[in-house]
C-alpha positions in Angstrom: 146.2 82.7 78.6 148.4 85.6 77.7 145.3 87.6 76.7 143.6 87.0 80.1 146.8 88.0 81.9 146.8 91.3 80.2 143.3 92.0 81.4 144.2 91.0 84.9 147.2 93.3 84.9 145.1 96.2 83.5 142.5 95.6 86.2 145.1 95.6 89.0 146.6 98.8 87.6 143.2 100.5 87.6 142.4 99.2 91.1 145.7 100.7 92.4 144.8 104.0 90.6 141.5 104.3 92.4 142.6 102.9 95.8 143.3 106.4 97.2 140.0 108.0 96.1 137.2 108.3 98.5 133.8 107.0 97.6 132.3 110.4 97.5 134.9 111.8 95.1 134.2 108.9 92.8 130.5 109.6 93.0 131.1 113.3 92.4 133.1 112.5 89.3 130.5 110.2 88.0 127.3 112.1 88.7 128.1 115.8 88.7 128.5 117.5 85.4 132.0 118.8 84.6 132.2 122.3 86.1 132.7 125.4 84.1 136.3 126.6 83.8 137.1 129.0 86.6 138.3 132.4 85.5 140.1 133.3 88.7 143.8 133.0 89.2 146.3 132.5 92.0 145.1 131.9 95.6 142.1 134.1 95.3 139.1 132.3 94.0 140.1 129.0 95.4 138.9 126.5 97.9 142.1 126.2 99.8 143.3 122.9 101.3 141.8 123.6 104.7 138.4 123.8 103.0 138.6 120.7 100.8 138.2 117.2 102.0 141.0 114.9 101.1 140.7 113.5 97.5 139.0 116.6 96.0 141.0 118.4 93.3 140.6 122.2 93.1 140.5 122.0 89.3 137.0 120.4 89.0 135.1 122.0 91.9 132.0 123.7 90.9 132.2 127.5 90.5 129.5 127.9 93.2 131.6 126.0 95.7 134.6 128.3 95.0 132.6 131.4 95.7 131.2 129.9 98.9 134.8 129.1 100.0 135.8 132.7 99.4 132.9 134.1 101.4 133.9 131.7 104.2 137.5 132.8 104.1 136.4 136.4 104.3 134.3 135.6 107.3 137.3 134.0 109.0 139.3 137.2 108.3 136.8 139.5 110.0 138.2 140.6 113.4 134.9 140.0 115.2 134.1 136.6 113.5 132.8 133.6 115.3 134.2 130.3 114.1 130.9 128.4 114.6 128.9 131.2 112.9 131.2 131.3 109.9 131.1 127.5 109.6 127.3 127.4 109.9 126.9 130.0 107.1 129.5 128.0 105.0 127.4 124.9 105.3 124.1 126.6 104.5 125.7 128.3 101.5 127.2 125.0 100.2 123.8 123.3 100.5 122.1 126.3 98.7 124.7 126.1 96.0 123.8 122.4 95.4 120.0 123.2 95.4 120.7 126.1 92.9 122.7 123.7 90.7 119.9 121.2 90.5 116.7 123.2 90.8 114.6 120.5 89.0 115.7 117.7 91.3 112.4 117.7 93.2 110.1 118.1 90.2 107.4 115.5 89.9 107.3 113.1 86.9 104.0 114.7 86.0 105.9 117.7 84.6 107.5 117.7 81.2 110.6 115.9 82.5 111.0 112.2 82.2 111.4 109.8 85.2 115.0 109.2 84.1 115.8 113.0 84.1 114.2 113.4 87.5 116.1 110.4 89.0 119.4 111.7 87.5 118.8 115.2 88.9 117.9 113.8 92.3 120.9 111.6 92.3 123.2 114.5 91.4 121.6 116.7 94.1 122.1 114.0 96.7 125.7 113.6 95.6 126.3 117.3 95.8 124.7 117.5 99.3 127.0 114.6 100.4 130.0 116.5 99.2 128.8 119.7 101.0 128.6 117.6 104.2 132.2 116.5 103.7 133.3 120.1 103.1 131.5 121.2 106.3 133.2 118.3 108.3 136.6 119.5 107.0 136.1 123.1 108.3 134.8 121.7 111.6 138.2 119.9 112.1 141.2 121.1 114.0 143.3 122.4 111.0 140.5 124.7 110.1 140.2 125.9 113.7 143.9 126.7 113.6 143.5 128.5 110.3 140.6 130.5 111.9 142.8 131.4 114.9 145.7 132.5 112.7 143.4 134.7 110.6 141.9 136.2 113.8 145.4 137.0 115.1 146.3 138.7 111.8 143.1 140.6 111.9 143.7 141.8 115.4 147.3 142.9 114.5 146.0 144.8 111.5 143.3 146.5 113.6 145.9 147.5 116.2 148.3 148.8 113.6 145.5 150.9 112.0 145.0 152.7 115.3 
């Protein structure tokens, strides 16, 4: 009886640990390979909180997503930027990063890859695209709009002070 109680306790502890994770973050952890270590430091080279959906830790985001976040941030900082245009480009770039990360996902089984490899690549690609959808939804939300407006205001002040 004591042995079983230990397993029940362990199960409940693990259930509590995972209770706050989203389904996509669990899928991302399970299906995507561990990313390469990011060489950047500080705030530059990061997907800031207003980019990342809740539950996504900066430390394991793919390098390709980080660079897309930086291009998106730079778009927001341009004085003549359009919020919707920046976000549309962000979404396209995230999806392209996924496709570039899994280029063999659409190969047929007739090629030298096994059915298992193909299914794994397709599953990873679909998971990555789902995460890209979540990142896009995050930048379409109100906090990202406020971030855009603040960056536009700063860009306007910088432009005026340069005159």
